[in-house]
LOROVEX-438510 format. One record per atom (N, C-alpha, C): residue in three letters; atom name; x, y, z. Coordinates in Angstrom, 2 decimals, padded with zeros to 5 digits. Each point is the difference from the previous one (the first is absolute). Layout:
REM LOROVEX-438510
<rec><code>ala</code><site>CA</site><east>X</east><north>Y</north><up>Z</up></rec>
...
REM end
This chain:
REM LOROVEX-438510
<rec><code>unk</code><site>N</site><east>000.36</east><north>-006.79</north><up>016.59</up></rec>
<rec><code>unk</code><site>CA</site><east>000.33</east><north>-000.98</north><up>-001.02</up></rec>
<rec><code>unk</code><site>C</site><east>-000.25</east><north>000.61</north><up>-001.38</up></rec>
<rec><code>unk</code><site>N</site><east>000.98</east><north>-000.11</north><up>-000.87</up></rec>
<rec><code>unk</code><site>CA</site><east>-000.13</east><north>000.51</north><up>-001.35</up></rec>
<rec><code>unk</code><site>C</site><east>-000.48</east><north>-001.11</north><up>-000.92</up></rec>
<rec><code>unk</code><site>N</site><east>-001.02</east><north>000.29</north><up>-000.77</up></rec>
<rec><code>unk</code><site>CA</site><east>-000.57</east><north>-000.96</north><up>-000.93</up></rec>
<rec><code>unk</code><site>C</site><east>000.62</east><north>000.20</north><up>-001.38</up></rec>
<rec><code>unk</code><site>N</site><east>000.24</east><north>-001.08</north><up>-000.69</up></rec>
<rec><code>unk</code><site>CA</site><east>000.52</east><north>000.06</north><up>-001.36</up></rec>
<rec><code>unk</code><site>C</site><east>-001.16</east><north>-000.03</north><up>-000.98</up></rec>
<rec><code>unk</code><site>N</site><east>000.05</east><north>000.89</north><up>-000.98</up></rec>
<rec><code>unk</code><site>CA</site><east>-001.02</east><north>000.08</north><up>-001.04</up></rec>
<rec><code>unk</code><site>C</site><east>000.65</east><north>-000.34</north><up>-001.34</up></rec>
<rec><code>unk</code><site>N</site><east>-000.73</east><north>-000.72</north><up>-000.84</up></rec>
<rec><code>unk</code><site>CA</site><east>000.47</east><north>-000.28</north><up>-001.35</up></rec>
<rec><code>unk</code><site>C</site><east>-000.81</east><north>000.85</north><up>-000.96</up></rec>
<rec><code>unk</code><site>N</site><east>000.69</east><north>000.93</north><up>-000.64</up></rec>
<rec><code>unk</code><site>CA</site><east>-000.63</east><north>000.86</north><up>-000.99</up></rec>
<rec><code>unk</code><site>C</site><east>000.17</east><north>-000.64</north><up>-001.37</up></rec>
<rec><code>unk</code><site>N</site><east>-000.97</east><north>000.20</north><up>-000.88</up></rec>
<rec><code>unk</code><site>CA</site><east>000.07</east><north>-000.58</north><up>-001.34</up></rec>
<rec><code>unk</code><site>C</site><east>-000.26</east><north>001.06</north><up>-001.05</up></rec>
<rec><code>unk</code><site>N</site><east>000.43</east><north>-000.30</north><up>-001.20</up></rec>
<rec><code>unk</code><site>CA</site><east>-000.30</east><north>000.82</north><up>-001.16</up></rec>
<rec><code>unk</code><site>C</site><east>-000.56</east><north>-000.95</north><up>-001.06</up></rec>
<rec><code>unk</code><site>N</site><east>-001.31</east><north>000.07</north><up>-000.21</up></rec>
<rec><code>unk</code><site>CA</site><east>-000.67</east><north>-000.92</north><up>-000.92</up></rec>
<rec><code>unk</code><site>C</site><east>000.33</east><north>000.29</north><up>-001.47</up></rec>
<rec><code>unk</code><site>N</site><east>000.48</east><north>001.19</north><up>-000.30</up></rec>
<rec><code>unk</code><site>CA</site><east>000.36</east><north>000.35</north><up>-001.37</up></rec>
<rec><code>unk</code><site>C</site><east>001.30</east><north>-000.69</north><up>-000.41</up></rec>
<rec><code>unk</code><site>N</site><east>000.99</east><north>000.02</north><up>000.90</up></rec>
<rec><code>unk</code><site>CA</site><east>001.30</east><north>-000.61</north><up>-000.29</up></rec>
<rec><code>unk</code><site>C</site><east>000.13</east><north>-001.40</north><up>000.60</up></rec>
<rec><code>unk</code><site>N</site><east>-001.02</east><north>-000.45</north><up>000.75</up></rec>
<rec><code>unk</code><site>CA</site><east>000.00</east><north>-001.32</north><up>000.65</up></rec>
<rec><code>unk</code><site>C</site><east>001.21</east><north>-000.16</north><up>000.92</up></rec>
<rec><code>unk</code><site>N</site><east>000.19</east><north>001.00</north><up>000.90</up></rec>
<rec><code>unk</code><site>CA</site><east>001.12</east><north>-000.01</north><up>000.93</up></rec>
<rec><code>unk</code><site>C</site><east>-000.51</east><north>000.14</north><up>001.43</up></rec>
<rec><code>unk</code><site>N</site><east>000.86</east><north>-000.31</north><up>000.96</up></rec>
<rec><code>unk</code><site>CA</site><east>-000.35</east><north>000.18</north><up>001.41</up></rec>
<rec><code>unk</code><site>C</site><east>001.25</east><north>000.37</north><up>000.79</up></rec>
<rec><code>unk</code><site>N</site><east>-000.23</east><north>000.66</north><up>001.15</up></rec>
<rec><code>unk</code><site>CA</site><east>001.09</east><north>000.39</north><up>000.90</up></rec>
<rec><code>unk</code><site>C</site><east>-000.56</east><north>000.11</north><up>001.40</up></rec>
<rec><code>unk</code><site>N</site><east>000.84</east><north>-000.25</north><up>000.99</up></rec>
<rec><code>unk</code><site>CA</site><east>-000.46</east><north>000.07</north><up>001.38</up></rec>
<rec><code>unk</code><site>C</site><east>000.54</east><north>001.24</north><up>000.71</up></rec>
<rec><code>unk</code><site>N</site><east>-000.77</east><north>000.46</north><up>000.98</up></rec>
<rec><code>unk</code><site>CA</site><east>000.39</east><north>001.17</north><up>000.79</up></rec>
<rec><code>unk</code><site>C</site><east>-000.49</east><north>-000.21</north><up>001.43</up></rec>
<rec><code>unk</code><site>N</site><east>000.76</east><north>000.52</north><up>000.95</up></rec>
<rec><code>unk</code><site>CA</site><east>-000.37</east><north>-000.07</north><up>001.41</up></rec>
<rec><code>unk</code><site>C</site><east>000.02</east><north>001.43</north><up>000.55</up></rec>
<rec><code>unk</code><site>N</site><east>-001.14</east><north>000.70</north><up>-000.01</up></rec>
<rec><code>unk</code><site>CA</site><east>-000.04</east><north>001.36</north><up>000.53</up></rec>
<rec><code>unk</code><site>C</site><east>000.41</east><north>000.02</north><up>001.48</up></rec>
<rec><code>unk</code><site>N</site><east>000.72</east><north>001.05</north><up>000.39</up></rec>
<rec><code>unk</code><site>CA</site><east>000.51</east><north>000.14</north><up>001.36</up></rec>
<rec><code>unk</code><site>C</site><east>-000.97</east><north>000.88</north><up>000.80</up></rec>
<rec><code>unk</code><site>N</site><east>-000.37</east><north>-000.47</north><up>001.19</up></rec>
<rec><code>unk</code><site>CA</site><east>-000.92</east><north>000.75</north><up>000.86</up></rec>
<rec><code>unk</code><site>C</site><east>000.66</east><north>001.29</north><up>000.49</up></rec>
<rec><code>unk</code><site>N</site><east>-000.78</east><north>001.07</north><up>000.02</up></rec>
<rec><code>unk</code><site>CA</site><east>000.45</east><north>001.29</north><up>000.52</up></rec>
<rec><code>unk</code><site>C</site><east>-000.60</east><north>000.14</north><up>001.40</up></rec>
<rec><code>unk</code><site>N</site><east>000.84</east><north>000.19</north><up>000.99</up></rec>
<rec><code>unk</code><site>CA</site><east>-000.47</east><north>000.02</north><up>001.39</up></rec>
<rec><code>unk</code><site>C</site><east>-000.02</east><north>001.39</north><up>000.61</up></rec>
<rec><code>unk</code><site>N</site><east>000.68</east><north>000.97</north><up>-000.63</up></rec>
<rec><code>unk</code><site>CA</site><east>000.08</east><north>001.34</north><up>000.58</up></rec>
<rec><code>unk</code><site>C</site><east>-000.30</east><north>001.05</north><up>-001.05</up></rec>
<rec><code>unk</code><site>N</site><east>-000.35</east><north>001.18</north><up>000.48</up></rec>
<rec><code>unk</code><site>CA</site><east>-000.14</east><north>001.15</north><up>-000.87</up></rec>
<rec><code>unk</code><site>C</site><east>-001.34</east><north>000.09</north><up>-000.70</up></rec>
<rec><code>unk</code><site>N</site><east>-000.02</east><north>000.83</north><up>-000.98</up></rec>
<rec><code>unk</code><site>CA</site><east>-001.22</east><north>000.36</north><up>-000.74</up></rec>
<rec><code>unk</code><site>C</site><east>-000.69</east><north>-001.19</north><up>-000.66</up></rec>
<rec><code>unk</code><site>N</site><east>000.77</east><north>-000.98</north><up>-000.44</up></rec>
<rec><code>unk</code><site>CA</site><east>-000.57</east><north>-001.14</north><up>-000.72</up></rec>
<rec><code>unk</code><site>C</site><east>-000.09</east><north>-001.27</north><up>000.86</up></rec>
<rec><code>unk</code><site>N</site><east>000.06</east><north>000.15</north><up>001.31</up></rec>
<rec><code>unk</code><site>CA</site><east>-000.09</east><north>-001.16</north><up>000.90</up></rec>
<rec><code>unk</code><site>C</site><east>-001.27</east><north>-000.79</north><up>-000.30</up></rec>
<rec><code>unk</code><site>N</site><east>000.15</east><north>-001.31</north><up>-000.02</up></rec>
<rec><code>unk</code><site>CA</site><east>-001.12</east><north>-000.89</north><up>-000.31</up></rec>
<rec><code>unk</code><site>C</site><east>-000.06</east><north>-000.40</north><up>-001.46</up></rec>
<rec><code>unk</code><site>N</site><east>000.76</east><north>000.69</north><up>-000.83</up></rec>
<rec><code>unk</code><site>CA</site><east>000.05</east><north>-000.35</north><up>-001.42</up></rec>
<rec><code>unk</code><site>C</site><east>001.29</east><north>-000.78</north><up>-000.25</up></rec>
<rec><code>unk</code><site>N</site><east>000.30</east><north>-000.27</north><up>-001.25</up></rec>
<rec><code>unk</code><site>CA</site><east>001.19</east><north>-000.76</north><up>-000.36</up></rec>
<rec><code>unk</code><site>C</site><east>000.78</east><north>000.75</north><up>-001.07</up></rec>
<rec><code>unk</code><site>N</site><east>001.29</east><north>-000.33</north><up>-000.09</up></rec>
<rec><code>unk</code><site>CA</site><east>000.88</east><north>000.68</north><up>-000.96</up></rec>
<rec><code>unk</code><site>C</site><east>000.59</east><north>-001.01</north><up>-000.97</up></rec>
<rec><code>unk</code><site>N</site><east>000.09</east><north>000.42</north><up>-001.26</up></rec>
<rec><code>unk</code><site>CA</site><east>000.74</east><north>-000.73</north><up>-001.02</up></rec>
<rec><code>unk</code><site>C</site><east>001.05</east><north>000.97</north><up>-000.51</up></rec>
<rec><code>unk</code><site>N</site><east>001.27</east><north>-000.35</north><up>000.18</up></rec>
<rec><code>unk</code><site>CA</site><east>001.07</east><north>000.92</north><up>-000.37</up></rec>
<rec><code>unk</code><site>C</site><east>000.01</east><north>000.29</north><up>-001.50</up></rec>
<rec><code>unk</code><site>N</site><east>000.57</east><north>001.13</north><up>-000.35</up></rec>
<rec><code>unk</code><site>CA</site><east>000.12</east><north>000.39</north><up>-001.41</up></rec>
<rec><code>unk</code><site>C</site><east>000.78</east><north>-001.06</north><up>-000.78</up></rec>
<rec><code>unk</code><site>N</site><east>001.06</east><north>-000.52</north><up>000.61</up></rec>
<rec><code>unk</code><site>CA</site><east>000.83</east><north>-001.02</north><up>-000.66</up></rec>
<rec><code>unk</code><site>C</site><east>-000.82</east><north>-001.27</north><up>-000.26</up></rec>
<rec><code>unk</code><site>N</site><east>-000.80</east><north>-000.42</north><up>000.97</up></rec>
<rec><code>unk</code><site>CA</site><east>-000.84</east><north>-001.18</north><up>-000.16</up></rec>
<rec><code>unk</code><site>C</site><east>-001.06</east><north>000.24</north><up>-001.06</up></rec>
<rec><code>unk</code><site>N</site><east>-000.59</east><north>001.19</north><up>-000.02</up></rec>
<rec><code>unk</code><site>CA</site><east>-001.01</east><north>000.34</north><up>-001.00</up></rec>
<rec><code>unk</code><site>C</site><east>000.58</east><north>-000.08</north><up>-001.41</up></rec>
<rec><code>unk</code><site>N</site><east>001.23</east><north>000.47</north><up>-000.17</up></rec>
<rec><code>unk</code><site>CA</site><east>000.66</east><north>-000.06</north><up>-001.31</up></rec>
<rec><code>unk</code><site>C</site><east>000.30</east><north>-001.45</north><up>-000.38</up></rec>
<rec><code>unk</code><site>N</site><east>000.39</east><north>-000.83</north><up>000.98</up></rec>
<rec><code>unk</code><site>CA</site><east>000.23</east><north>-001.42</north><up>-000.27</up></rec>
<rec><code>unk</code><site>C</site><east>-001.28</east><north>-000.68</north><up>-000.44</up></rec>
<rec><code>unk</code><site>N</site><east>-001.10</east><north>000.29</north><up>000.70</up></rec>
<rec><code>unk</code><site>CA</site><east>-001.29</east><north>-000.59</north><up>-000.35</up></rec>
<rec><code>unk</code><site>C</site><east>-000.40</east><north>000.40</north><up>-001.42</up></rec>
<rec><code>unk</code><site>N</site><east>000.13</east><north>001.28</north><up>-000.30</up></rec>
<rec><code>unk</code><site>CA</site><east>-000.38</east><north>000.50</north><up>-001.33</up></rec>
<rec><code>unk</code><site>C</site><east>000.83</east><north>-000.70</north><up>-001.08</up></rec>
<rec><code>unk</code><site>N</site><east>001.29</east><north>-000.17</north><up>000.28</up></rec>
<rec><code>unk</code><site>CA</site><east>000.89</east><north>-000.65</north><up>-000.97</up></rec>
<rec><code>unk</code><site>C</site><east>-000.36</east><north>-001.48</north><up>-000.18</up></rec>
<rec><code>unk</code><site>N</site><east>-000.32</east><north>-000.69</north><up>001.10</up></rec>
<rec><code>unk</code><site>CA</site><east>-000.36</east><north>-001.41</north><up>-000.08</up></rec>
<rec><code>unk</code><site>C</site><east>-001.36</east><north>-000.23</north><up>-000.65</up></rec>
<rec><code>unk</code><site>N</site><east>-000.94</east><north>000.91</north><up>000.26</up></rec>
<rec><code>unk</code><site>CA</site><east>-001.36</east><north>-000.19</north><up>-000.53</up></rec>
<rec><code>unk</code><site>C</site><east>-000.15</east><north>000.48</north><up>-001.43</up></rec>
<rec><code>unk</code><site>N</site><east>000.74</east><north>001.03</north><up>-000.39</up></rec>
<rec><code>unk</code><site>CA</site><east>-000.12</east><north>000.51</north><up>-001.36</up></rec>
<rec><code>unk</code><site>C</site><east>001.38</east><north>000.12</north><up>-000.64</up></rec>
<rec><code>unk</code><site>N</site><east>000.79</east><north>000.93</north><up>000.46</up></rec>
<rec><code>unk</code><site>CA</site><east>001.38</east><north>000.13</north><up>-000.49</up></rec>
<rec><code>unk</code><site>C</site><east>000.16</east><north>000.69</north><up>-001.33</up></rec>
<rec><code>unk</code><site>N</site><east>-001.10</east><north>000.42</north><up>-000.60</up></rec>
<rec><code>unk</code><site>CA</site><east>000.08</east><north>000.67</north><up>-001.30</up></rec>
<rec><code>unk</code><site>C</site><east>-000.15</east><north>001.50</north><up>000.22</up></rec>
<rec><code>unk</code><site>N</site><east>001.05</east><north>000.75</north><up>-000.32</up></rec>
<rec><code>unk</code><site>CA</site><east>-000.02</east><north>001.44</north><up>000.21</up></rec>
<rec><code>unk</code><site>C</site><east>-001.13</east><north>000.66</north><up>-000.80</up></rec>
<rec><code>unk</code><site>N</site><east>-000.77</east><north>000.83</north><up>000.67</up></rec>
<rec><code>unk</code><site>CA</site><east>-001.09</east><north>000.71</north><up>-000.65</up></rec>
<rec><code>unk</code><site>C</site><east>-001.31</east><north>-000.77</north><up>-000.07</up></rec>
<rec><code>unk</code><site>N</site><east>000.01</east><north>-001.26</north><up>000.39</up></rec>
<rec><code>unk</code><site>CA</site><east>-001.22</east><north>-000.81</north><up>-000.02</up></rec>
<rec><code>unk</code><site>C</site><east>-000.94</east><north>000.48</north><up>001.10</up></rec>
<rec><code>unk</code><site>N</site><east>-001.27</east><north>000.06</north><up>-000.28</up></rec>
<rec><code>unk</code><site>CA</site><east>-000.99</east><north>000.46</north><up>000.98</up></rec>
<rec><code>unk</code><site>C</site><east>-000.99</east><north>-001.11</north><up>000.34</up></rec>
<rec><code>unk</code><site>N</site><east>000.49</east><north>-001.22</north><up>-000.01</up></rec>
<rec><code>unk</code><site>CA</site><east>-000.88</east><north>-001.16</north><up>000.20</up></rec>
<rec><code>unk</code><site>C</site><east>-000.48</east><north>-000.17</north><up>001.43</up></rec>
<rec><code>unk</code><site>N</site><east>000.71</east><north>000.55</north><up>000.99</up></rec>
<rec><code>unk</code><site>CA</site><east>-000.35</east><north>-000.28</north><up>001.38</up></rec>
<rec><code>unk</code><site>C</site><east>-000.07</east><north>001.23</north><up>000.88</up></rec>
<rec><code>unk</code><site>N</site><east>-000.15</east><north>-000.27</north><up>001.30</up></rec>
<rec><code>unk</code><site>CA</site><east>-000.12</east><north>001.06</north><up>001.00</up></rec>
<rec><code>unk</code><site>C</site><east>001.35</east><north>000.47</north><up>000.51</up></rec>
<rec><code>unk</code><site>N</site><east>000.01</east><north>000.52</north><up>001.22</up></rec>
<rec><code>unk</code><site>CA</site><east>001.21</east><north>000.55</north><up>000.61</up></rec>
<rec><code>unk</code><site>C</site><east>001.16</east><north>-000.97</north><up>000.03</up></rec>
<rec><code>unk</code><site>N</site><east>-000.30</east><north>-001.26</north><up>000.20</up></rec>
<rec><code>unk</code><site>CA</site><east>001.04</east><north>-001.02</north><up>000.12</up></rec>
<rec><code>unk</code><site>C</site><east>000.10</east><north>-000.88</north><up>-001.24</up></rec>
<rec><code>unk</code><site>N</site><east>-000.74</east><north>000.31</north><up>-001.04</up></rec>
<rec><code>unk</code><site>CA</site><east>-000.03</east><north>-000.82</north><up>-001.21</up></rec>
<rec><code>unk</code><site>C</site><east>-001.04</east><north>-001.09</north><up>000.04</up></rec>
<rec><code>unk</code><site>N</site><east>-000.85</east><north>000.03</north><up>001.04</up></rec>
<rec><code>unk</code><site>CA</site><east>-001.02</east><north>-001.04</north><up>000.16</up></rec>
<rec><code>unk</code><site>C</site><east>-001.19</east><north>000.26</north><up>-000.93</up></rec>
<rec><code>unk</code><site>N</site><east>-000.63</east><north>-001.09</north><up>-000.41</up></rec>
<rec><code>unk</code><site>CA</site><east>-001.20</east><north>000.07</north><up>-000.83</up></rec>
<rec><code>unk</code><site>C</site><east>-000.80</east><north>-001.26</north><up>000.27</up></rec>
<rec><code>unk</code><site>N</site><east>-001.20</east><north>000.16</north><up>000.52</up></rec>
<rec><code>unk</code><site>CA</site><east>-000.79</east><north>-001.15</north><up>000.41</up></rec>
<rec><code>unk</code><site>C</site><east>000.50</east><north>-000.53</north><up>001.33</up></rec>
<rec><code>unk</code><site>N</site><east>-000.75</east><north>-000.86</north><up>000.63</up></rec>
<rec><code>unk</code><site>CA</site><east>000.43</east><north>-000.57</north><up>001.27</up></rec>
<rec><code>unk</code><site>C</site><east>-000.01</east><north>001.02</north><up>001.12</up></rec>
<rec><code>unk</code><site>N</site><east>000.97</east><north>-000.13</north><up>000.91</up></rec>
<rec><code>unk</code><site>CA</site><east>000.10</east><north>000.88</north><up>001.15</up></rec>
<rec><code>unk</code><site>C</site><east>000.44</east><north>001.39</north><up>-000.42</up></rec>
<rec><code>unk</code><site>N</site><east>-000.69</east><north>001.01</north><up>000.54</up></rec>
<rec><code>unk</code><site>CA</site><east>000.38</east><north>001.39</north><up>-000.22</up></rec>
<rec><code>unk</code><site>C</site><east>000.19</east><north>000.64</north><up>001.36</up></rec>
<rec><code>unk</code><site>N</site><east>001.22</east><north>000.51</north><up>000.28</up></rec>
<rec><code>unk</code><site>CA</site><east>000.28</east><north>000.66</north><up>001.26</up></rec>
<rec><code>unk</code><site>C</site><east>-000.35</east><north>001.48</north><up>-000.14</up></rec>
<rec><code>unk</code><site>N</site><east>-000.78</east><north>000.51</north><up>000.96</up></rec>
<rec><code>unk</code><site>CA</site><east>-000.47</east><north>001.38</north><up>-000.05</up></rec>
<rec><code>unk</code><site>C</site><east>001.08</east><north>000.95</north><up>000.49</up></rec>
<rec><code>unk</code><site>N</site><east>000.55</east><north>000.82</north><up>-000.90</up></rec>
<rec><code>unk</code><site>CA</site><east>001.01</east><north>000.99</north><up>000.37</up></rec>
<rec><code>unk</code><site>C</site><east>-000.72</east><north>001.22</north><up>000.57</up></rec>
<rec><code>unk</code><site>N</site><east>000.27</east><north>000.29</north><up>001.28</up></rec>
<rec><code>unk</code><site>CA</site><east>-000.63</east><north>001.12</north><up>000.67</up></rec>
<rec><code>unk</code><site>C</site><east>000.83</east><north>001.27</north><up>-000.12</up></rec>
<rec><code>unk</code><site>N</site><east>001.33</east><north>-000.14</north><up>-000.12</up></rec>
<rec><code>unk</code><site>CA</site><east>000.87</east><north>001.17</north><up>-000.02</up></rec>
<rec><code>unk</code><site>C</site><east>001.42</east><north>-000.44</north><up>-000.34</up></rec>
<rec><code>unk</code><site>N</site><east>000.90</east><north>000.98</north><up>-000.07</up></rec>
<rec><code>unk</code><site>CA</site><east>001.44</east><north>-000.25</north><up>-000.12</up></rec>
<rec><code>unk</code><site>C</site><east>000.68</east><north>000.80</north><up>001.10</up></rec>
<rec><code>unk</code><site>N</site><east>001.11</east><north>-000.51</north><up>000.54</up></rec>
<rec><code>unk</code><site>CA</site><east>000.73</east><north>000.77</north><up>001.00</up></rec>
<rec><code>unk</code><site>C</site><east>001.07</east><north>000.84</north><up>-000.68</up></rec>
<rec><code>unk</code><site>N</site><east>000.81</east><north>000.66</north><up>000.80</up></rec>
<rec><code>unk</code><site>CA</site><east>001.01</east><north>000.93</north><up>-000.49</up></rec>
<rec><code>unk</code><site>C</site><east>001.00</east><north>-000.66</north><up>-000.95</up></rec>
<rec><code>unk</code><site>N</site><east>000.29</east><north>-001.28</north><up>000.23</up></rec>
<rec><code>unk</code><site>CA</site><east>000.96</east><north>-000.72</north><up>-000.83</up></rec>
<rec><code>unk</code><site>C</site><east>-000.64</east><north>-000.74</north><up>-001.17</up></rec>
<rec><code>unk</code><site>N</site><east>-001.27</east><north>000.30</north><up>-000.27</up></rec>
<rec><code>unk</code><site>CA</site><east>-000.78</east><north>-000.58</north><up>-001.10</up></rec>
<rec><code>unk</code><site>C</site><east>-000.31</east><north>-001.48</north><up>000.21</up></rec>
<rec><code>unk</code><site>N</site><east>000.01</east><north>-000.44</north><up>001.27</up></rec>
<rec><code>unk</code><site>CA</site><east>-000.47</east><north>-001.33</north><up>000.33</up></rec>
<rec><code>unk</code><site>C</site><east>-001.52</east><north>000.03</north><up>-000.04</up></rec>
<rec><code>unk</code><site>N</site><east>-000.61</east><north>-001.10</north><up>-000.39</up></rec>
<rec><code>unk</code><site>CA</site><east>-001.46</east><north>-000.05</north><up>-000.07</up></rec>
<rec><code>unk</code><site>C</site><east>-000.59</east><north>-000.37</north><up>001.36</up></rec>
<rec><code>unk</code><site>N</site><east>-001.02</east><north>000.72</north><up>000.41</up></rec>
<rec><code>unk</code><site>CA</site><east>-000.75</east><north>-000.30</north><up>001.21</up></rec>
<rec><code>unk</code><site>C</site><east>-001.28</east><north>-000.68</north><up>-000.47</up></rec>
<rec><code>unk</code><site>N</site><east>-000.21</east><north>-001.25</north><up>000.44</up></rec>
<rec><code>unk</code><site>CA</site><east>-001.16</east><north>-000.75</north><up>-000.44</up></rec>
<rec><code>unk</code><site>C</site><east>-000.92</east><north>-000.28</north><up>001.19</up></rec>
<rec><code>unk</code><site>N</site><east>-001.29</east><north>000.04</north><up>-000.28</up></rec>
<rec><code>unk</code><site>CA</site><east>-001.02</east><north>-000.28</north><up>001.01</up></rec>
<rec><code>unk</code><site>C</site><east>-000.54</east><north>-001.39</north><up>-000.28</up></rec>
<rec><code>unk</code><site>N</site><east>000.50</east><north>-000.98</north><up>000.74</up></rec>
<rec><code>unk</code><site>CA</site><east>-000.40</east><north>-001.39</north><up>-000.25</up></rec>
<rec><code>unk</code><site>C</site><east>-001.44</east><north>-000.28</north><up>000.39</up></rec>
<rec><code>unk</code><site>N</site><east>-000.60</east><north>000.87</north><up>000.78</up></rec>
<rec><code>unk</code><site>CA</site><east>-001.41</east><north>-000.20</north><up>000.35</up></rec>
<rec><code>unk</code><site>C</site><east>-000.92</east><north>000.32</north><up>-001.18</up></rec>
<rec><code>unk</code><site>N</site><east>000.54</east><north>000.69</north><up>-001.01</up></rec>
<rec><code>unk</code><site>CA</site><east>-000.81</east><north>000.36</north><up>-001.17</up></rec>
<rec><code>unk</code><site>C</site><east>000.41</east><north>-000.75</north><up>-001.27</up></rec>
<rec><code>unk</code><site>N</site><east>000.85</east><north>-001.02</north><up>000.11</up></rec>
<rec><code>unk</code><site>CA</site><east>000.36</east><north>-000.74</north><up>-001.21</up></rec>
<rec><code>unk</code><site>C</site><east>-001.03</east><north>-001.08</north><up>-000.28</up></rec>
<rec><code>unk</code><site>N</site><east>000.16</east><north>-000.66</north><up>-001.11</up></rec>
<rec><code>unk</code><site>CA</site><east>-000.97</east><north>-001.04</north><up>-000.39</up></rec>
<rec><code>unk</code><site>C</site><east>000.54</east><north>-001.40</north><up>000.21</up></rec>
<rec><code>unk</code><site>N</site><east>001.02</east><north>-000.14</north><up>000.85</up></rec>
<rec><code>unk</code><site>CA</site><east>000.61</east><north>-001.33</north><up>000.23</up></rec>
<rec><code>unk</code><site>C</site><east>-000.89</east><north>-000.89</north><up>000.84</up></rec>
REM end
């Protein structure tokens, strides 16, 4: 079951939802993936200002922070949900 997380940016007073996809095979089995396209959507929804450094990997600031453990070959984010603060 995939859980939906609501990320926020307290600087811009914005929020966006994401549902990380479970990885079942390979090197990152047991972790979750957030696609590069989804990460760009999140960043645009949470901040959207080019060059702004207000948030983290996904534009989040305050609230839930997803722990990025790695990136795969296609620059998708590999997140370890066991280490987030949700």
